[in-house]
N, C-alpha and C positions, 0 to 999 in steps of 0.2 A: 504494500500500500504506500503510495506516495502522496504527499500533500495532506490535506485535512482528512480526518476520519469522518465517515458519514454513517447515516442510519443503516444503509445497505451493508456496510462493512461490519457493523456491530451485529446485525441480524445474521450475516453469513458466519461470523465467528461463533455466535451463539448456537447456530444450527450444527456447526462442526463439533461443538462441545456438547451437543444434545441438550441444550438448555432451552426451555420454553419461556420466552420473554414476551410480555404484552407490549403494546405501543408505548405506554408510559415508562416502562423499564428500559426499552430501547432508547427512548429520548434521554432518560437519566444517564445511562451508561455512555451514550454518545457524547454528551456534554462532559462527563468526568474523564473519559478516555482522551478526548480532545485536549483538555487541560493538561493531562499527564504527558501527552505527546508534545505539546507546546513547551512544557518545561524541559523535556528531554532535548528538544531542538535548541533551546537556550543554552543548555549545558554543552551540547555538541559544538556550539559556536565559540566557546572559550578557547583561548590560546594556552594550552597546557604543555607545550613542548619542553619547557624548562622545569616542569614540576615532576619530581620523582614519584613513582607509584607508591601508594600507601597500601601495604598488605594488611595492616592491622592498625587501628587508630591509637592503640595503647601498647607500649612496649610490654612484651611478654617475658616471663621468666618462670621456670619450673619451681614450684614450692614442694620440696621433698622433706621428709622427716628421716631421721636416722633409723636404720634398721635395728630393732631391739628384739632379741630372742626372748620369746615368752612361751609359756606352756601352751600346748595345743590340746584339742579334744582327743580323747581316746577313741581310735577308730572302731573298736569293738562296741563301745558304748553308743556311738553314733549309729552304727549299723543295727544295734539292738532296738533303736527307736524308729527305724525305717519300716515302712509297711511290708517290704519284701527285700531280702538280701540273698546273695548267692556268691560263694567263693570270695568273700571279703569285699564285695562290691554291691552297690544298689542294683536291684533288679527292677527294670522298668518295662512297660508294655512294649511289644514290637511296634515298629512304625513302617509305613509304606508296604504293608503286606508281607514283611519278612517273618519267617518262622522263628520262634524263640530258640 
């Protein structure tokens, strides 16, 4: 689509998206989409040749904690609380038609 967006454009896109829009909704979205496209055109006209790309607006850094060895759960105790266990593992229902 080049130039302004029209009612036919909005109706066509709505049909492609399988949206049922009445005339009032088509008018509403035509106005709003036209404003969005006008704003995008304004941004497109800016001279940004000397502006480095911004990948993230805030500097990022990983926040990590020290690894601390702590006691863990006893595997036998955990398996004892499971609905079904087999050979030291949780037994779950088969998926995708696979036999157990």
